[in-house]
N, C-alpha and C positions, 0 to 999 in steps of 0.2 A: 504493500500500500504506500509506504514511504517513497519507494522508487517511482511509483506512478505519479504521486504528487510532485515529486522533484522534476519529473519529465514534463508534466503539464505546466507547472508553475515553479520554475527554478528558484532556489533560495537566493541567488544573486540579484533577483529583482527586488528583494527586500520585504520586510514585514509590512511597511507602510503601503506598498503597492498591493499586497494581499488584502489589506483592509479596504483599499480603494476598489479593488476588483470585486470583492464580496458585495460592497455597497452598490457598485454599478450593476451587477447581475440582478440583485433584488429590485432595484428601482426600474431596471429595464423590463423585468417581468411585470411590474405594475403598469408601466407605460404600454406594454403589449396588451394587457387586459383592457386598458382604457382605449387603445386604438380601435378595438372592435366595439366596445360598449358606447363610446361617445357618439359615433354616427348612428348606431342602433337606437340610442335614446332619442336623438333628434327625429329619426325616421318614425319612431313611435308617436311622437308629439305632433308631427306634420308630415304630409306626403308631397309638399311643394318642393320640386327639384332644386329651385333656387335657394330655399331655406336650408335644404339638406347640404347643398354645396357650401353653405356658410359654416357648417360644422368643420369642414376642412379649412376654410379661410381663417377661422378664429384660432386654429392651431398653427397656421403658417404666417399670419400677419405679425404676431408679437416678435418673433425673431427679426423680422424686417424692420420693425419700428424701434426695438430696444437692443438689437444685437450689437450695434456699434458702441453704445454706452456701456453695455455689459463687458465688452472687451477692454474699455478704458478702466473700469473698476477692477477687473481681474489683474491688470498690469500695475494698478496703483495701490491696492489694498491686499490684506491677507486673503488669499484665494480659498483656503480651507474654511475660513469664517463665512465667506460669501456663500459657499455651498450649503453650509449649515442653516444660515438665515433664509436663503431662497427656498430650501426644501421645507423649512418650518412654515413659511407662508403657503406653500403648496398644500401642506397637510391641513392647514386651517380652512382653505377654500374647499378641499374635498370633504371635510367634516360638515361644512355648511350645506354643501350640495346633498350629502346623504340625509341630513335632517330635513331639507325641503322635500326630498322624495318620500321619506318616511311619513311626513305629515300630509302628503298629497297636494302640496302647494307649488310644485315645480311647474314651470311653463317653458315654452320654447325660448322666450326672452331670458328668463333666469338661468336656464340650462346653458344657453350660449354665453351668457355673461360669466358663469362659473368656469366653463371650459376655456374662456379667454384669459381669465385671471390665473388659472392653473398654468396655462401656456406661458404667460408673462414670467411667472416665477421660475418656470423651467428654463427659460432663456438664460437667466443669470446663473442658475445651478449648472447647466450644461457647459456654458462657456468657461466658468472657473474650473469645473471638473476636468475639462480637456487639457488645461494647462498644468495639472498636477502630475500627470504621467512623466513628461520630460524633466520635471523637477526631482523626481524620485528614482528614475531609471536611467542608466547610462545610455548614451547615444546609440551604441552598437546593439543594445538590447531593445530598442524601441519597436523593431519589427515583431519580436516575440510578444512584448507587452501589448501592442496594438492588436495583434492577432488574438490574444486571449480576451481582450475587451470586445473585439469584434465578434468572437465566437459566442460570448455571452449575449451580445445584442441579437445575433441571428437566432440562437436557440431559444432564448427567453422572450425577447421583444417580438420577434417575428414568428417563431415556430410554436412555442408553447403558449405565449400570452394571448393572441387573438382567439383561438378556439376556447381557451379557458374563460376569456371575457365574454364570448358569445354564449357559452354554456351557463355561466353565472347570471348573465342577463336573462336567460330563459327561466331561471329560478326566481328572479325578482329584480326590479330595476336597481335596487340599492346595492346588491351583492358585489358587482365588479368594482364600484367606486369605493366601497368600504374596504375591499381587499387591497386596492391600490393605496388607500390611506395607511393601512398597516405596514405595507411594504416600504412606503416612503419614510415612515417613522423608524423602521429597522435600518434603513439606509443612513438616516441621520446619526443613529447610535454608532454605526460602523465608521463613518467619516470622522466622528469625534475622536476616534482612537488614533488617527494619523498624526504623526509629528513630522513636520517638514524640516529639511536640513537647515541649520541656522544661516548658512551663507545664501540660501534661496528665499529667505523670508522677505516679503515685500516691505519696503521702508515705511509705507503708510503716508498719510498726509497728501496734500495737493502737489501735483506735478506742474509742468509748465502751462497747464490749461487744457480743458477738454478738447477744444477745437484743434489746438496744436498737436495734441496726442493722437487725435483721429487722423489728422493729415499725415503724421509720421507713419501710421499703420497703412494708410492707403498708398503713400509714396513708396514704401518698401515693397508692398505687394506688386505694384505695377512696374517696378524696376526689375523684378526677378522674373525671368521668362517662364520658368516652370510653374511657379505659383500663380503668376498672372494667367497662364493658359488654363490652369485648373479652375480658377475663379470664373473666367469667361465661359468655359464649356459648361460648368454646372449651372450658370445663370441661364444660358440658352436652352439647355435640355430640360431643366426643371420647368420652364415656361410651357413646353408641350406636355411633359409628364403631369404637371399640375392640372391641366385641362382634363386629361383622361381620368386620373385617380380621384379627382374631387367628387365624381359621381359613381365611384366604384361600387358602393353599397347598392345603388339602384341598378347598376349594370348586372351584378350577380343575381339580383332578384328578378329583373325583367327580361334580360336577354339570355341568361343562363338558366333561369327558372329555379334558383336556389333560395333557401331560407336563411335565417340568421346564422345557423351553424355552418351552412355552406359558404357564407361570406367569410367567416373566420377560417375555414379550411383552405380557401383560396389564398389567403394571406399566409397561412401555415406552409403551403407548398413553396412560396417564395423563401420562407425560412429554411426549408429542406434544401432548396437550391443553393442557399447561402452556405450551408454545411458542405455541399459538394465543392463550392468555390473555395472554402477554407481548406479542404483536403488537397485541392489541386493547385493552390496559390503558389507554393514554393516551386513546383515543377514548371508552371506556366511562366513565372517571372524569370526563371533561369534560361528559358528558351526563347522568350520574346522580349523585344525592347519595350520600354514603357510607351513610346509613341505608337508602336504597332498594337500594343495591348489596348490603348485608348481607342484607336480606330476600330478595332474589332468590337469592343464593347458598345460603341455608339451605333454601329450597324445592328447589333443584337437588339438594342433598345428601340431602334426605328422599326425593325421587323416585329417586335413585340406589339406595338400599337396596331400594326396592320393585321396581325393574326387575331387579336382580340376584337377588332372591328368586324372581321369577317365571320368568326365562329359563333355558333349558338350551342356548341357542345361543351359541357362542363369538363369532359375528359381532355379535349384539345386545349381548352383554356387552362386547365391544370398543368399540362405539359409546358405551356408558354410561361406561366407563373414560375415554374420550376427553373427554367432556363434564365428567366429574368433575375431570379434571386441569386443565382451564381454570378451573373454579371454585376449585380449591385454590390455584392460583398467584395469582389475583386477590385472594382472601381473605388469603393469607399476606403478599403485598407490601403491601397496604393496612394490615394490622394492625402490621407492623414499622415502617413509615414513620410512622404515627400515634403509635406509642409512642416512637420515637426523637426525634421533633420535640417531643413534649410533656414528656418526662422530663428533669429536670436531669441534667447530665453526671455529677455525683457519686452519683446514684442509679440510673444505667443498669443496673448489675449486679444490684442487688436487685429493682428493678421487673421487669426481664427474668426474674429467677428466679421471681417470683410468677406471671408468665405461664406459665413452664415447668412449674411445679407444677400449675397448672390444666390444662395440656395433658395431662400424664401421669397425674394423678389420675383423669381420665376414662378414659384408655386402659387403666390398670391394672385398675380395677374392671370396665370393659367386657370386657377380655380374659378375665377369670375367668368372667364370665357367658357369654361366647361359647363357651368351652371346655365348660362344663357343658351348655349348650343343644345344642351339636353332638353331644355324646356321647349325650344322651338322645333327641333328636328329629331328628337329621340335620343336614347342613352348611347347609341353607337356613334353619334356625330362627334363627340369630343375625341374619340379614338381615331376617327378619320382625320380630324384636324391635327392630332398629335403625330400621326404618321406622315402627313404631308409636310408639316413644319419641320419635323426631325430630319426628313430626307433632304430638305433644302439646306438645313444647317450643317449636316454632315459634309455636303459638297463645299460649302463656304469655309468650313473650319479645317478641311482635310490637310492642308499644308501646315497650318498653325499648330496642329496637334503634335507635330514632331518636336516642338519646343519643350515638351514635357520630359523628353529623354535627356535631362541635363546631367552634368557630372558633379556629384557632391563634393 
């Protein structure tokens, strides 16, 4: 058993990282539960496609609005304390939502408000959490550390969480949100056990000013070819991805003919694909350049939208979700490792927040378009839009993608 633990989680990563990993795994499980339960809650309260797409929007808009400021705070103050405070706020919001549902006073407006506040707190928690790994783990071990964090995200957030959330939702509206509340509280306890190295403790107090700090983060990002290309690509492709995925709960119900459990299972298949990507990641990156890997990944994403637009078969859709999950893990792990290795430690929060803004700017705009298209033309329309847009962007970005293959 000790040998297995050492192989999966080497002692050289440190005790602090083990506490961080345990907290990440638990909170990721809670987020996976909520990923299925949130849209299902809104879909229970209303059948308006535009309102349902707002359940995706309220999850994606806060990182866009608050991500940059979260990065400034992470680089300016004690990052561990930010994680603790943000998760405490998240726990309070979840507790209030549970009470509203138990008393039968929850409405579409109050549910969307609670989901929004929860997402805002999560922005600050996630940004600060992402900066803790390079503070505790040596640069050469970042690939291992990020792979372990990524495995937890795949297995718990995407694989186990959604079907558990859907199943708990079937038992009662409050069960999935109460479960996430308990998992967030457990995560708070685990992060409180972390002690950061003294030399890495933030100095605290005000820096040169929020605007100047933000400008420094943007300037560094857009001067570095690899990190700039990552940010540009994720912005463009989340624009199309957001349009399709914002109505995914309706797509699985109306085009695939699945219920709440089926919606969770489709997301779970993406998680299984992520595990496949985890197993193959080392072999793939040894044989392919990062530029080639990025090109192949974006072709897979483009064809994913086409396949889902065409099919009415849950079996075909399941196979597509499986392939997409492998692509998503490989893409995500590569981008995080490239960014952490390239970015100076004092800029990790801000450069990470620039990437976050690019992620969610695409998702927010895309979700609004997806809601409108689904309302007027049916649930397949956002997937056709995503396919056409992705195909155009692949052609336009084809040469630029090779900038990702930089020399550390």
